[in-house]
ROSE-110396 format. One line per 4 residues: number of its first residue (from 1); their letters; for each residue z, y, x of N, C-alpha, C. Coordinates in steps of 0.001 Angstrom, whole numbers, padded with zeros to 6 digits. Each point is the difference from the previous one (the first is absolute). Layout:
N
NUM = A = Z Y X Z Y X Z Y X  ...;
This chain:
341
1 = MKDA = 066872 -010992 -011180 000981 001077 000041 000337 000342 001443  000155 001286 000259 000400 000441 001328 001524 -000039 000122  000472 -000412 001174 001437 000062 000271 000379 001448 000283  001060 000470 -000653 000332 001422 000107 001503 000220 000045;
5 = VILS = 000371 001141 000556 001377 000499 000023 000027 001276 -000831  001061 000166 -000786 000134 001202 -000826 000969 000971 000652  -000432 001247 000146 000876 001063 000480 000612 000703 -001217  001309 -000168 -000152 000694 000577 -001156 001336 000582 000442;
9 = EGVF = 000005 000600 001191 001226 000515 000600 000720 000977 -000938  001231 -000342 -000316 000860 000866 -000794 -000187 -000046 -001491  -000996 -000771 -000484 -000280 000055 -001441 -000171 -001365 -000659  000044 -001085 000749 -000249 -001305 -000605 001028 -000279 -001100;
13 = GTTY = -000482 -000459 -001141 000891 -000283 -001118 000314 001198 -000865  -000554 001187 000330 000197 001201 -000794 -001315 000354 -000698  000041 001033 -000853 -001232 000416 -000668 -001027 000535 000983  000449 000585 001111 -000938 000486 001013 -000646 -001151 000776;
17 = GKTA = 000582 -001178 -000097 -000569 -001166 000663 -000790 -000879 -000942  -000517 000580 -001090 -000621 -000833 -001030 -001235 -000749 000500  -000724 000563 000975 -001142 -000730 000555 000471 -001244 000742  001012 000163 000837 000564 -001154 000710 000593 -000998 -000983;
21 = NGLI = 000743 000499 -000974 000633 -000882 -000981 -001046 -000838 -000732  -001086 000663 -000391 -001042 -000701 -000733 -000673 -001079 000824  -000206 000266 001285 -000645 -000991 000857 000887 -001205 000255  001314 000189 -000024 000899 -001148 000135 -000040 -000842 -001269;
25 = RYSR = -000140 000654 -001149 -000038 -000747 -001259 -001318 -000738 -000193  -001107 000595 000464 -001310 -000601 -000244 -001007 000572 000985  -000728 -000871 000678 -001091 000463 000837 -000972 -001138 000273  -001251 000253 -000323 -001075 -000935 000322 -000898 000548 001102;
29 = RFNI = 000257 001216 000428 -000801 000587 001082 000684 -000164 001351  001335 000062 000000 000758 -000090 001247 001061 -001091 -000086  000132 -000716 001083 001098 -000948 000167 001094 000734 000774  001051 000394 -000693 001012 000862 000601 000920 -000818 000912;
33 = KAVI = 000081 000436 001266 000804 -000720 000996 001377 000618 000190  000125 001324 -000190 001281 000674 000207 -000068 001394 -000616  001184 000566 -000237 000141 001370 -000484 000839 000769 001013  -000392 001239 000299 000765 000833 000933 000833 001007 -000788;
37 = DSRL = 001311 -000127 000091 000937 000969 -000574 001348 -000219 000674  000376 000899 000899 001205 -000187 000823 001287 -000019 -000815  -000036 000479 -001248 001209 -000025 -000832 000384 -001405 -000428  -001014 -000894 -000023 000193 -001304 -000638 -000277 -001155 000948;
41 = VGKD = 000183 000251 001290 -000314 -001011 001017 000756 -001303 -000266  -000723 -001088 000123 000603 -001318 -000143 -000043 -000555 -001402  -000354 000831 -000972 -000062 -000471 -001381 -001374 -000595 -000306  -000051 -000763 -001074 -001253 -000584 -000452 -000634 000951 -001015;
45 = AGEI = -001282 000328 000205 -000661 000974 -000860 -000031 -000460 -001455  -000191 -001274 -000218 -000048 -000520 -001358 001321 000129 -000731  001097 -000195 000721 001311 000128 -000631 000252 001442 -000446  -000511 000958 000761 000181 001411 -000354 -000825 000359 -001227;
49 = INHK = -001218 -000515 -000077 -000924 000380 -001071 000066 -000937 -001197  000053 -001299 000247 -000085 -000989 -001081 001275 -000815 -000211  001025 000284 000815 001262 -000743 -000075 -000186 -001489 000311  -001015 -000311 000791 -000166 -001366 000497 -000741 000057 001334;
53 = RSGI = 000316 -000952 000850 -000517 000023 001361 -001511 -000183 000023  -000617 000761 000923 -001444 -000078 000180 -000379 -000488 001393  000971 -000008 000926 -000303 -000334 001382 -000626 001143 000764  -000013 001197 -000594 -000550 001192 000654 001164 000844 000488;
57 = PVTS = 000187 000114 001309 001165 000741 000501 -000223 001507 000023  001102 000724 -000075 -000034 001445 000200 000467 000263 001428  -000800 000737 000768 000286 000274 001403 000090 001511 000225  000349 000368 001215 000115 001430 000309 -001069 000495 000955;
61 = TMSE = -000732 -000912 000644 -000975 000420 001009 -001363 -000627 -000245  -001013 000660 000504 -001361 -000509 -000090 -000138 -001312 000752  000571 -000044 001210 -000166 -001200 000821 000604 -001218 -000675  001186 000173 -000596 000626 -001132 -000681 -000807 -000408 -001227;
65 = AFSR = -000480 000982 -000749 -000771 -000312 -001205 -001279 -000752 000343  -000736 000476 001006 -001274 -000629 000342 000173 -001261 000838  001208 -000268 000437 000228 -001269 000711 -000201 -001196 -000923  000038 000242 -001284 -000234 -001052 -000992 -001482 -000178 -000303;
69 = GGDT = -000831 000813 000645 -001435 -000063 -000223 -000468 001199 -000792  -001313 000106 -000111 -000561 001103 -000772 -000846 000917 000849  -001014 000556 -000633 -000895 000929 000694 -000174 001293 -000773  000848 000211 -001026 -000148 001170 -000868 001363 000601 -000317;
73 = LVIG = 000075 001317 000071 001189 000731 -000429 -000340 000696 -001318  000778 -000291 -001035 -000195 000632 -001310 001079 001067 -000190  -000427 001227 -000309 000948 001071 -000285 000568 -000245 -001393  001304 -000256 -000084 000594 -000445 -001261 000764 001052 -000754;
77 = IASD = -000119 001265 000383 000723 001063 -000684 -000920 000723 -000981  000572 000448 -001117 -000695 000882 -000937 000788 001301 000000  -000344 000890 000886 000793 001212 000221 -000381 001106 -000971  000893 000961 -000177 -000315 001181 -000797 -001175 000730 000639;
81 = GGVL = -001007 000257 -000797 -001181 000683 000523 -000955 -000914 000744  000387 -001258 000189 -000879 -000945 000666 -000253 000295 001462  000991 000596 000673 -000169 000315 001420 000693 -001049 000857  -000513 -000180 001206 000600 -000928 000942 001256 000638 000585;
85 = PPEY = 001172 -000612 -000161 001217 000582 000578 -000123 000109 001519  000497 001075 000590 -000101 000168 001460 000587 -001171 000769  001071 -000589 -000523 000646 -001108 000702 -000826 -001282 -000042  -001059 -000021 -000797 -000888 -001164 -000041 -001097 000075 001059;
89 = RPYV = -000235 001169 000548 -001099 000170 000950 000112 -000914 001220  001192 -000152 000613 000074 -000892 001168 -000389 -001444 -000335  000343 -000469 -001193 -000372 -001361 -000405 -001516 -000124 -000099  -000627 000984 -000623 -001453 -000032 -000142 -000665 000091 001373;
93 = RDAL = 000524 000874 000836 -000542 000162 001346 000083 -001315 000779  001150 -000665 -000068 000184 -001253 000722 -000922 -001091 -000531  -000138 -000055 -001324 -000856 -001027 -000598 -001445 000181 000455  -000501 001225 -000081 -001383 000251 000396 -000199 -000224 001494;
97 = SSGK = 000975 000386 000813 -000113 -000171 001453 -000076 -001471 000382  000643 -000845 -000793 000007 -001436 000312 -001118 -000763 -000700  -000925 000742 -000625 -001158 -000643 -000609 000196 -000498 -001407  001103 000390 -000621 000249 -000426 -001376 -000775 000903 -000973;
101 = SVVN = -000412 -000576 -001111 -000557 000802 -001084 001139 000685 -000739  -000285 001150 -000602 000991 000707 -000806 -000597 000246 -001379  000738 -000419 -001033 -000423 000194 -001385 000936 001023 -000631  -000584 001048 -000549 000780 001138 -000483 -000416 000362 -001420;
105 = GLHE = 000964 000053 -000910 -000312 000366 -001378 000402 001406 -000373  000455 000785 000959 000463 001358 -000279 -001175 000955 -000249  000311 001157 -000571 -001033 001030 -000175 -000445 000557 001355  000906 000071 000954 -000357 000464 001339 -000774 -001100 000726;
109 = FISD = -001204 000313 000457 -000858 -000998 000635 000307 -000091 001493  000412 -001172 000426 000291 -000233 001406 -001272 000099 000841  -001109 -000411 -000591 -001266 000028 000746 -000487 001418 000273  000578 000999 -000665 -000361 001392 000256 000901 000657 001047;
113 = DEEF = 001046 -000713 000412 000931 000524 000992 -000619 -000160 001399  -000145 001085 000707 -000711 -000035 001276 000655 -000955 000999  001334 000033 000099 000686 -000880 000941 -000256 -001463 -000344  000182 -000354 -001247 -000171 -001389 -000413 -001457 -000440 000137;
117 = RKIA = -000924 000885 -000307 -001422 -000338 000101 -000388 -000303 001441  000533 000777 000932 -000319 -000230 001414 000592 -001320 000488  001235 -000274 -000388 000637 -001253 000416 -000787 -001191 -000533  -000392 000081 -001281 -000743 -001104 -000610 -001348 -000200 000686;
121 = ARSG = -000639 001097 000387 -001296 -000108 000689 000152 -000708 001338  001103 000279 000703 000227 -000646 001306 000336 -001475 -000152  000818 -000327 -000974 000494 -001373 -000118 -000872 -000898 -000871  -000900 000622 -000765 -000830 -000777 -000918 000709 -000355 -001295;
125 = SEII = 001102 000670 -000282 000757 -000269 -001224 -000733 000563 -001213  000249 -000619 -001137 -000587 000467 -001251 001055 000741 -000810  -000373 001145 -000540 000862 000749 -000908 -000610 -000066 -001390  000778 -000487 -000969 -000464 -000087 -001379 000852 000939 -000847;
129 = DVRK = -000596 001098 -000430 000651 000911 -000935 -000480 -000377 -001401  000871 -000638 -000758 -000416 -000584 -001271 -000546 001052 -000956  000700 001123 -000116 -000467 001018 -000939 -001357 000577 000408  -000289 000054 001291 -001288 000531 000450 -001152 -000879 -000498;
133 = MFRD = 000269 -001292 -000182 -001026 -000920 -000470 -000485 000345 -001406  000875 000657 -000781 -000336 000298 -001399 -000309 001481 -000231  000161 000811 001022 -000081 001451 -000145 -001356 000471 -000509  -001058 -000650 000416 -001335 000517 -000284 -000758 -000793 -001064;
137 = IRPQ = 000659 -000900 -000702 -000719 -000742 -001035 -000203 000914 -001210  -001133 -000155 -000669 -000372 000917 -001079 -000581 -000747 -001213  000678 -000993 -000536 -000545 -000686 -001178 000181 000835 -001268  -000985 -000028 -000854 000063 000696 -001278 000539 -000945 -001075;
141 = FTGR = 000776 000537 -000926 000431 -000794 -001149 -001204 -000248 -000897  -000175 -001253 -000452 -001193 -000375 -000758 000285 -000453 -001424  001237 -000396 -000259 000319 -000581 -001300 -000076 -001512 -000021  -000378 -000607 001119 -000100 -001467 000037 001354 -000687 -000133;
145 = IMEV = 001092 000760 000094 001312 -000605 -000177 000092 -000684 -001363  -000768 000456 -000976 000040 -000595 -001327 -000641 -001378 -000039  -000716 -000377 001081 -000564 -001348 000085 001017 -001004 000535  001079 000503 000564 001008 -000882 000611 000853 -000622 -001097;
149 = RSKR = -000008 -001317 -000078 000707 -000710 -001069 001360 -000533 000436  000379 000210 001236 001340 -000390 000441 001032 000804 -000781  001143 -000611 -000295 001116 000754 -000578 000624 000804 001125  000036 001317 -000155 000427 000875 001077 001406 000526 -000280;
153 = IAVL = 000918 -000308 000917 001403 000380 -000137 000331 001011 001087  000332 001214 -000389 000355 001043 000967 001508 000028 000203  000423 000014 001256 001415 000162 000335 000187 001444 000448  000563 000812 -000882 000185 001430 000238 001487 000314 000037;
157 = GTDS = 000387 000999 000777 001417 000186 000269 000574 001323 -000431  001335 000068 000040 000715 001244 -000265 000253 000787 001283  -000453 -000530 001140 000194 000672 001279 -000983 -000566 001007  -000109 000654 001139 -000741 -000567 001122 000906 -001001 000717;
161 = AVGK = -000592 -000884 000777 000756 -000974 000806 001077 -000692 -000820  -000378 -000432 -001206 000974 -000623 -000895 -000280 -001490 -000222  -001107 -000512 000611 -000266 -001433 -000085 -001203 -000391 -000824  -000876 000933 -000301 -001154 -000300 -000850 -000911 -001062 000617;
165 = RTTA = -000325 000179 001273 -000882 -000954 000667 000644 -001379 000075  001274 -000047 000354 000697 -001287 000106 -000011 -000727 -001333  000262 000710 -001094 -000017 -000625 -001318 -001387 -000525 -000330  -001035 000793 000289 -001368 -000441 -000273 -000338 -001268 000785;
169 = VKLM = 000406 -000039 001263 -000269 -001180 000837 000750 -001218 -000529  001277 000174 -000304 000814 -001115 -000486 -000551 -000550 -001318  -000430 000880 -000887 -000561 -000462 -001264 -001340 -000697 000204  -000818 000510 000920 -001250 -000678 000318 000268 -001417 000497;
173 = EHLL = 000957 -000134 000919 000338 -001320 000532 000526 -000912 -001106  000793 000563 -000906 000544 -000813 -001096 -001113 -000473 -000932  -000936 000883 -000308 -001120 -000402 -000843 -000809 -001119 000649  -000206 000103 001301 -000709 -001061 000720 000767 -001319 -000073;
177 = SMGR = 001322 000079 000098 000825 -001224 -000085 -000061 -000616 -001389  -000340 000804 -001007 -000142 -000492 -001377 -001384 -000602 -000239  -000827 000034 001029 -001344 -000534 -000139 -001004 000985 -000570  000368 001281 -000051 -000907 001030 -000477 -000618 000715 001196;
181 = SAQM = -001225 000454 -000141 -000634 000736 001097 000398 001469 -000088  000306 000571 001142 000481 001381 000038 -000409 000656 001305  -000284 001292 -000088 -000337 000797 001174 000848 001262 000013  000312 000454 001193 000710 001254 000193 -001027 001099 000240;
185 = IGTG = 000133 001106 -000719 -000791 001192 000283 000927 000959 000745  -000169 000063 001315 000869 000820 000833 -000458 001450 000004  000973 000902 000124 -000325 001427 -000063 000597 000795 001161  000570 -000684 000999 000623 000699 001118 -000212 -000716 001312;
189 = QTAW = 000415 000651 001078 -000241 -000527 001342 000736 -001313 000257  001178 -000173 -000583 000744 -001240 000240 -000707 -001183 -000634  -000579 000192 -001177 -000757 -001086 -000632 -001156 -000438 000889  -000663 000968 000644 -001073 -000372 000934 000579 -000795 001166;
193 = MQGF = 001129 000452 000562 000631 -000709 001111 000431 -001395 -000413  000394 -000168 -001254 000416 -001317 -000474 -001182 -000944 -000184  -001202 000554 000020 -001188 -000840 -000028 -000648 -000155 -001355  000326 000867 -000955 -000630 -000103 -001310 -001422 000547 000075;
197 = KHTV = -000941 -000844 -000369 -001419 000305 000160 -000424 001187 -000855  000477 000046 -001209 -000454 001011 -000953 000989 001168 -000005  -000110 000823 001032 000947 001089 000232 -000729 001279 000385  000496 001112 -000518 -000389 001324 000479 001289 000762 000293;
201 = VLDA = -000088 001002 000852 001170 000821 000310 -000210 001339 -000692  000626 000157 -001161 -000295 001131 -000879 000219 001349 000656  001131 000131 000734 000323 001326 000516 -000775 000363 001260  -000970 -000832 000366 -000895 000347 001104 -001363 000464 -000511;
205 = IVND = -000208 -000083 -001317 -001317 000241 -000584 -000033 001372 -000666  -001126 000698 000131 -000189 001265 -000706 000182 -000248 -001493  000722 000890 -000669 000429 -000246 -001374 -001143 -000336 -000958  -001163 000639 000176 -001123 -000234 -000906 -000479 -001442 000008;
209 = FVSG = 000341 -000747 001058 -000523 -001356 000137 001070 -001079 -000149  001228 000400 -000348 001084 -000980 -000147 -000301 -000966 -001143  -000401 000509 -001151 -000302 -000876 -001138 -001126 -000966 000333  -001023 000499 000662 -001111 -000868 000381 000416 -001082 000974;
213 = ALEK = 000884 000363 000944 000462 -000990 000978 000826 -001089 -000675  000869 000394 -000917 000797 -000982 -000737 -000902 -000928 -000813  -000910 000595 -000721 -000901 -000805 -000821 -000808 -000969 000869  -000478 000477 001133 -000853 -000815 000869 000694 -001283 000427;
217 = VAVE = 001271 000099 000452 000662 -001221 000479 000356 -000928 -001152  000322 000562 -001167 000302 -000849 -001145 -001249 -000734 -000482  -001129 000708 -000049 -001252 -000635 -000408 -000415 -001065 001012  000185 000291 001292 -000314 -001000 001021 000873 -001237 -000160;
221 = AWDE = 001286 000207 -000292 000904 -001147 -000207 -000477 -000833 -001186  -000455 000661 -001052 -000492 -000716 -001173 -001309 -000739 000315  -000928 000688 000649 -001291 -000615 000307 000155 -001207 000926  000936 000087 000950 000136 -001053 001006 000960 -001112 -000415;
225 = ERPD = 001046 000344 -000744 001076 -000963 -000245 000153 -000417 -001462  -000360 000898 -000929 000231 -000235 -001426 001457 -000411 -000282  000987 000736 000494 001395 -000415 -000200 000456 000190 -001442  000957 -000811 -000419 000603 000181 -001321 000771 001316 -000061;
229 = FMML = 000651 000335 001130 000872 001167 000030 -000269 000833 001254  000181 001306 -000138 000035 000907 001138 001316 000752 -000043  000717 -000035 001119 001209 000793 000136 -000375 001305 000694  000275 001105 -000664 -000382 001315 000506 001210 000663 000650;
233 = EGQG = -000095 000251 001301 001114 000616 000736 000076 001493 -000304  001155 000459 -000474 000198 001414 -000270 000254 000791 001266  -000154 001310 -000113 000288 000911 001104 000846 001155 -000510  000970 000411 000790 000831 001134 -000371 000642 -000197 -001359;
237 = SVMH = 000008 001055 -000798 000607 -000035 -001322 -000583 001160 -000802  -000311 -000243 -001248 -000786 000966 -000763 000680 001361 -000140  001334 000054 000088 000704 001281 -000084 000682 000383 001309  -000368 -000666 001081 000577 000299 001309 -000465 001384 000456;
241 = PAYP = 000904 000850 000523 -000410 001355 000396 -000944 000040 001196  000079 -000992 000878 -000842 000000 001206 -001100 -001041 -000044  000240 -001131 -000653 -000967 -001108 -000025 -000284 -000402 -001446  -000668 000869 -000758 -000207 -000278 -001426 -001142 -000986 -000232;
245 = GSFE = 000254 -001244 000344 -001023 -001023 -000160 000010 -000615 -001389  -000821 -000986 -000214 -000098 -000848 -001195 -001175 000378 -000889  -000252 001299 -000207 -001030 000351 -000971 -001376 -000514 000398  -000351 000094 001287 -001320 -000486 000429 -000156 -001482 -000298;
249 = IIAA = 001086 -000751 000198 -000044 -001449 -000244 -000186 -000281 -001482  000721 000752 -000836 -000157 -000154 -001445 -001415 000379 -000434  -000473 001148 000481 -001297 000508 -000447 -001155 -000872 000455  000035 -000453 001248 -001148 -000723 000563 000020 -001489 -000307;
253 = LKPD = 001185 -000613 -000010 000076 -001453 -000101 000349 -000496 -001395  000331 000903 -000911 000226 -000356 -001392 000910 -001226 -000146  001252 000093 000468 000874 -001180 -000087 000209 -000443 -001437  000208 -001299 -000174 000294 -000561 -001319 001485 000092 -000326;
257 = AIIL = 000814 000129 001035 001449 000106 -000194 000612 000576 001266  001224 000519 -000136 000695 000632 001119 001367 -000628 000176  000354 -000270 001240 001372 -000359 000362 000586 001194 000726  001152 000463 -000461 000646 001170 000586 000992 -000438 001065;
261 = QHSP = -000211 000458 001218 000895 -000314 001120 001057 001094 000105  001278 -000421 000071 001080 000988 -000052 001184 -000441 000848  000657 000983 000615 001276 -000244 000679 001095 000722 -000779  000905 -000723 -000643 001017 000647 -000833 001048 000759 000799;
265 = YREF = -000007 -000204 001319 001037 000613 000833 -000493 001266 000705  -001216 000394 -000256 -000520 001247 000564 000156 001119 -001031  000590 001072 000425 000142 001160 -000866 -001081 001032 000274  -000421 000092 001255 -001004 000986 000405 -001198 -000716 000616;
269 = YDGF = -001154 000668 -000028 -001193 -000581 000611 000246 -000225 001492  -000480 -001128 000487 000233 -000396 001381 -000510 001071 000965  000918 000537 000821 -000357 001036 000962 000004 001407 -000557  000310 000150 -001298 -000011 001320 -000644 001275 000165 -000831;
273 = PTFR = 001110 000236 000668 001307 -000013 -000669 000259 001145 -000966  -000926 000925 -000130 000183 001076 -000989 -000798 -000266 -001278  -000743 -001101 -000039 -000813 -000315 -001170 000501 -001290 -000648  000566 000135 -001174 000562 -001141 -000707 -001114 -000844 -000639;
277 = IEPV = 000132 -001314 000088 -000970 -000903 -000619 000076 000133 -001515  -001154 000112 -000622 -000059 000107 -001454 000494 -001297 -000653  000519 000079 -001216 000528 -001196 -000681 -001071 -001064 -000218  000425 -001238 -000004 -000917 -001123 -000195 -000768 000138 -001312;
281 = EKYI = 000690 000410 -001061 -000676 000111 -001292 -001129 001030 000043  000151 001037 000819 -001066 000990 000138 -001187 -000611 000731  000278 -000789 001044 -001080 -000682 000714 -000759 -000931 -000932  000732 -000733 -000826 -000655 -000926 -000915 -000913 000759 -000959;
285 = RVLE = 000493 001094 -000566 -000805 000788 -000945 -001247 000568 000675  000186 000571 001198 -001126 000620 000700 -001059 -001032 000361  000424 -001126 000574 -000965 -001017 000429 -000721 -000621 -001185  000716 -000205 -001093 -000659 -000565 -001181 -000958 001004 -000631;
289 = LLSG = 000360 001272 000023 -000889 001020 -000534 -001264 000125 000840  000150 -000002 001318 -001149 000130 000889 -000935 -001203 -000090  000567 -001185 -000091 -000793 -001226 000071 -000443 -000521 -001356  000746 000340 -001049 -000264 -000606 -001298 000416 -001449 -000064;
293 = KKVI = 000749 -000450 001009 000473 -001382 000073 001523 -000015 000101  000575 -001188 -000108 001442 -000128 -000033 000594 -000269 001380  001189 000543 000222 000848 -000470 001093 000634 -001283 -000496  -000309 -001111 000662 000415 -001304 -000513 001277 -000521 000633;
297 = AIAM = 000436 000607 001116 001215 -000468 000673 000422 001029 001037  001252 -000129 000421 000536 000827 001083 000348 -000914 001165  -000561 000304 001168 000337 -000714 001233 001093 000795 000699  001112 -000652 000287 001192 000696 000471 000201 -000178 001502;
301 = NSEG = 000169 001121 000684 000291 000016 001434 001511 000113 000179  000590 -000925 000737 001458 -000070 000111 000585 000818 001142  -000866 000666 000797 000503 000697 001179 001032 001070 -000373  001040 000088 000822 000996 001039 -000181 001070 -000306 -001017;
305 = GDPS = -000063 -001178 -000632 000975 -000359 -001014 000906 -001137 000434  000966 -000298 -000816 000910 -001111 000232 -000681 -001278 -000457  -000311 -000927 000922 -000702 -001231 -000390 000705 -000778 -001110  001331 000067 -000023 000743 -000756 -001015 -000182 000584 -001397;
309 = QFRE = -000443 001251 -000084 -000168 000657 -001293 -001471 000170 -000400  -000903 -000487 000844 -001418 000227 -000248 -000463 -000659 -001296  000424 -001228 -000244 -000390 -000696 -001227 000481 000755 -001232  001205 000534 000079 000544 000773 -001107 -000829 001263 -000238;
313 = TMEE = -000407 000638 001086 -000844 001189 -000120 -001338 -000349 -000652  -000579 -001119 000392 -001263 -000437 -000598 000156 -000218 -001501  001108 -000591 -000418 000237 -000240 -001420 000178 001309 -000759  000656 000956 000631 000165 001306 -000629 -001357 000646 -000267;
317 = YRER = -000904 -000091 000973 -001329 000580 -000171 -000794 -000771 -001049  000174 -001304 -000031 -000697 -000821 -000994 000390 000432 -001419  001288 000202 -000201 000495 000409 -001314 -000393 001445 -000326  000060 000873 000999 -000271 001416 -000239 -001455 000261 -000368;
321 = YGLP = -000928 -000709 000680 -001411 000307 -000186 -000753 -001054 -000811  000672 -001101 -000326 -000640 -001029 -000794 -001170 -000656 000707  000079 -000064 001329 -001067 -000581 000810 000552 -001092 000907  -000823 -000975 000356 000421 -000962 001029 000250 000728 001311;
325 = VFDP = 001040 -000398 000712 000343 000585 001298 000131 -001153 000984  -000643 000119 001158 000037 -001111 000959 000131 000518 001418  000497 -000877 000853 000128 000267 001437 -001223 -000599 000693  -000888 000814 000573 -001214 -000542 000621 000270 -000903 001194;
329 = LGDL = 001207 000075 000565 000346 -000894 001107 000758 -001220 -000495  000119 -000131 -001317 000741 -001118 -000579 -000891 -000881 -000855  000507 -000387 -001157 -000695 -000904 -000911 -001094 000764 -000749  -001246 -000451 000138 -001128 000711 -000600 -000584 -000732 -001210;
333 = REAG = 000702 -001027 -000471 -000578 -000774 -001093 -000210 000831 -001261  000997 000823 -000362 -000157 000820 -001196 -001135 000994 000169  -000079 000637 001172 -001082 000958 000251 -001357 -000689 -000078  -000081 -001207 000545 -001263 -000734 -000056 -000407 -000313 -001408;
337 = EIIT = 000965 -000362 -000836 -000291 -000304 -001399 -000461 001238 -000757  000610 001143 000318 -000394 001254 -000658 -001433 000360 000350  -000348 -000128 001277 -001343 000367 000450 -001049 -000925 -000577  000284 -001287 -000030 -000993 -000975 -000444 000009 -000221 -001503;
341 = G = 001034 000512 -000675 000128 -000231 -001442 -000986 000824 -000832;
């Protein structure tokens, strides 16, 4: 693993900082040494994200962050439109000038920026634009997904940036702790940054080849690992006005069951305050109709709510929908039993 610093200025711990948040929760590709966000200087990154200390400090400057070691700067923001915020440019410029590698998951390619390209050429720095790595792949869908005998569980959400990837990772880890073999099928840039081998970045691929790309990594996971379970990371939300994800995952990967990821405290789609989130029961009907499979549980995101009332909210949803409801950052025993049962 490479030692790295995450640039998450102004967004760490928010939905816009989901790349940084995810890397603090799990990373096999980078050993995170520090997070840059001047709002939260002096705090422990793990306490902000996981409510327990990680030993990863939040700093305000590049020099302080890299004083802990590291040769890579990871861009930790997921901005609207996938553009690099102007205020991030000095950080990238400084990193490249000092010979650091820069890893970028945004739609805007840093390696195409003339200023950054020239600096990197002088200093010998490497620029890794994650989405560019997947932009030109052209696999055809073959139907070999039907040869995959792993039980495939899709984590699909009622919104973007609602915790789908985190739930998939936590459930994969729980299955492994139960002595079952499990693999993550990643579908976004953060999953690649976290080091999941069987990953494609869906929104970087020409639409005609998305199904083929999904099938390819799932078949490879089966051929190489033969896991009991595959956790399928959802993207966007099937009725989201801007990011209508999920259908490609259902169509190409043929999940055996669906876990619905939901935040009960969100009224509108994240970043789109004029578009109200559709009711949970509508999501359940739509996903079951599209997949022909059952929604077997609801994974609950507690952000924005009163922690003292979260358990009560979970019970209300359990009674209302007649489904198991669990906190992916809490006790996963019931969820594990549902998946393996």
